[in-house]
C-alpha positions in Angstrom: 15.5 5.7 1.5 12.8 7.3 -0.6 10.0 9.7 0.6 7.4 6.9 0.4 9.6 4.3 2.0 10.1 6.8 4.9 6.4 7.4 5.1 5.7 3.6 5.2 8.3 3.2 7.9 6.8 6.0 9.9 3.4 4.3 9.8 4.9 1.0 11.0 7.0 2.8 13.7 3.8 4.4 15.0 2.2 1.0 15.3 5.2 0.2 17.6 4.6 3.4 19.6 0.9 2.7 19.8 1.6 -0.9 21.1 3.5 0.7 24.0 0.9 3.3 24.7 -2.3 1.3 24.0 -1.3 -2.3 23.4 -4.9 -3.6 23.0 -5.6 -1.3 20.0 -2.2 -2.1 18.4 -2.6 -5.8 19.0 -6.1 -5.8 17.5 -4.9 -4.0 14.4 -1.9 -6.3 13.9 -4.0 -9.4 14.5 -6.6 -8.2 11.9 -3.8 -7.3 9.4 -2.2 -10.7 9.8 -5.5 -12.5 9.4 -6.0 -10.9 6.0 -2.4 -10.8 4.8 -1.8 -14.4 3.8 -2.9 -16.3 0.7 -6.4 -17.8 1.0 -9.2 -17.5 -1.5 -7.4 -14.3 -2.6 -3.6 -14.1 -2.8 -1.7 -11.7 -0.6 -0.8 -9.7 -3.7 -4.4 -9.3 -4.7 -5.3 -8.2 -1.2 -2.5 -5.6 -1.3 -3.7 -4.3 -4.6 -7.3 -4.0 -3.3 -6.0 -2.2 -0.2 -4.0 0.1 -2.5 -7.1 0.9 -4.5 -9.0 1.7 -1.3 -6.1 3.8 0.0 -6.2 5.9 -3.2 -10.0 6.4 -3.1 -10.0 7.4 0.6 -7.0 9.7 0.0 -4.6 8.2 2.6 -1.0 8.9 1.6 0.4 6.8 4.4 -1.8 3.9 3.4 -0.7 4.3 -0.2 2.9 4.1 0.8 2.4 1.0 2.9 0.3 -0.8 0.3 2.5 0.0 -2.7 5.3 -1.4 -0.6 3.3 -4.5 0.3 2.1 -5.0 -3.2 5.6 -4.9 -4.6 6.9 -7.2 -1.9 4.0 -9.6 -2.8 5.2 -9.6 -6.4 2.9 -7.0 -8.0 4.1 -5.7 -11.4 4.0 -2.2 -12.7 1.1 -3.1 -14.9 -0.9 -4.5 -12.0 -0.3 -1.4 -9.9 -1.2 0.9 -12.8 -4.4 -1.0 -13.4 -5.2 -0.8 -9.7 -4.7 3.0 -9.9 -7.1 3.0 -12.9 -9.8 1.2 -11.0 -9.4 3.5 -8.1 -9.8 6.5 -10.4 -13.0 5.1 -11.8 -14.4 4.6 -8.3 -13.0 7.8 -6.7 -13.2 10.4 -9.5 -10.9 13.4 -9.8 -9.3 13.3 -6.4 -8.2 9.7 -7.1 -6.2 11.0 -10.0 -4.2 13.1 -7.5 -3.7 10.2 -5.1 -3.2 7.8 -8.0 -0.2 9.9 -9.0 1.1 9.5 -5.4 0.8 5.7 -5.7 2.6 5.8 -9.1 5.4 7.9 -7.6 5.6 5.6 -4.6 5.8 2.6 -7.0 8.7 4.2 -9.0 10.6 5.1 -5.8 10.1 1.7 -4.1 10.7 -0.6 -7.0 14.3 -1.3 -7.9 15.5 0.1 -11.2 15.9 -3.4 -12.6 12.4 -4.5 -11.5 10.8 -1.3 -12.7 12.4 -1.3 -16.2 11.5 -5.0 -16.6 7.8 -4.3 -16.3 
């Protein structure tokens, strides 16, 4: 398991811990996430890419790991993720370059070799 996969798993594991310690907060978060995760006016992939761009600009490494993973699972390509990183850099400036690099590394780690080389 890669560094970023471990980080994403840690975030999801903590949601499980939080659900035991404070179920109402965890349930609220999960309900909100499910309400926005499916295809509607925007596809789930588009929403994951938006979330990734926000994660980069707010400098949340755990969020980056989770949303790179989600974007890949939703079918995002390398080009789509790289373009999302570019938009985040425009909106977030220099610090977003640092966190954009983390998103790029997460993408490389999480994508299978065949999928990554295909894009």
